[in-house]
N, C-alpha and C positions, 0 to 999 in steps of 0.2 A: 423300431424295427425297420430295416431297409426294404425298399419296395420289391426287391426280388426274393426276400425271405418269405417262407410260409409261416403260418401261425402254429404249425405242429411243434410239439415240445420234445425235447431230447429225452432219451432213455439210455441207461447202461445195461449191457448184457454180459454176464459171465458164463463161460462154457467150460465145464470140466471134462476131460477126455480119459481120466485114469480109473474109471469105474470097472471093477472086476467082480462085484458081488451081486450084480443083477438088479439092484434097487434103482428105481427111477426117482431122482431127487429134483424137485422144482421148488424154488423159493421166489415168490413175487411180491413186489412192493410197488408203491405208487410210481416210482421213477427207475426202478431197476428190476432185473430178473436174473436168477442164477439157475442154471440147468446143468444137470449131470454131475460127474465127478465122484470120487470116493467120498465117504462121509467127512473125512478130514479136509479134503480139497474143497468140497462144497461149503463146509463151515467157515473155512479161511476166506473164501471169496465173499460169502455173505457178510462176515465181520468187516472185511475190508471196505465193502460198499456202504454199509451202515455208518462206519466211522467217516468215510469220505463225505457223505451227505451231512453228518453232524458238523464236520469242519466247515463246509460250505454255509451252513446255517449260522455258525458262530460268526462267520465273516459277513453275514447278512446278504449272501448271494444265493441264487438259484443255479441249477445246472444250466438252464438256458442262458444265464448271464455270464457264464464262466467260459474262458478260452480253453480249447482242447488241451493245451500244454499245462494249464493249471490243474485241470482234472487228472491228467496223467501223473503230475507230481504228487497230488494228494493221494492217488491210488497207490503209488510207490511208497509214500510215507506211511500210509495206513495198513499196508500189507503186514500181517503178523510175521515175526522173525522166526 
């Protein structure tokens, strides 16, 4: 760790803005949270982040060890079509 870095760990947050049914959806995990959205959107975001963390684990890396560009590429790759 570089001397100017803190020991805080990274987290990912997904925010859905298309909720019209009045439900408050919150999914929390160790390293991510998904808040809001329609049921479909919330489920897609959750699935995307779960798969992203699975791929990182397969690579033997943590979120803290990964570059932002790598995370962005994994999120894009793991977003359900």
